[in-house]
Legacy VTK file of the C-alpha trace (Angstrom):
# vtk DataFile Version 3.0
C-alpha trace
ASCII
DATASET POLYDATA
POINTS 42 float
27.945 -11.258 -15.313
25.144 -9.848 -13.059
21.928 -11.943 -12.654
19.699 -9.382 -14.267
16.543 -11.549 -14.078
17.067 -12.186 -10.372
17.678 -8.497 -9.726
14.571 -7.493 -11.830
12.236 -9.865 -9.934
13.658 -8.729 -6.563
13.033 -5.035 -7.420
9.600 -5.845 -8.986
8.502 -7.697 -5.823
9.646 -4.880 -3.569
7.834 -2.239 -5.661
4.661 -4.467 -5.663
4.817 -4.902 -1.928
5.286 -1.059 -1.487
2.229 -0.347 -3.631
0.098 -2.822 -1.752
1.207 -1.308 1.564
0.297 2.170 0.356
-3.163 0.931 -0.912
-3.869 -0.684 2.487
-2.774 2.446 4.329
-4.988 4.592 2.113
-8.002 2.380 2.669
-7.473 2.305 6.456
-7.180 6.098 6.572
-10.356 6.492 4.405
-12.245 4.171 6.748
-10.934 6.126 9.762
-12.161 9.394 8.115
-15.672 8.048 7.247
-15.970 6.579 10.765
-14.952 9.895 12.348
-17.284 11.863 10.115
-20.245 9.500 11.022
-19.448 9.820 14.798
-19.532 13.658 14.619
-22.845 13.797 12.734
-24.589 11.769 15.403
LINES 1 43
42 0 1 2 3 4 5 6 7 8 9 10 11 12 13 14 15 16 17 18 19 20 21 22 23 24 25 26 27 28 29 30 31 32 33 34 35 36 37 38 39 40 41
């Protein structure tokens, strides 16, 4: 019989890691955008 609990946690952790990676990338890009916008206005 498959280990459903182990499979669930593995998938849950992978999804959580992916969400965190996307959040980090979004914040970095937003910071880059703000910095670029500020440099152009100077």
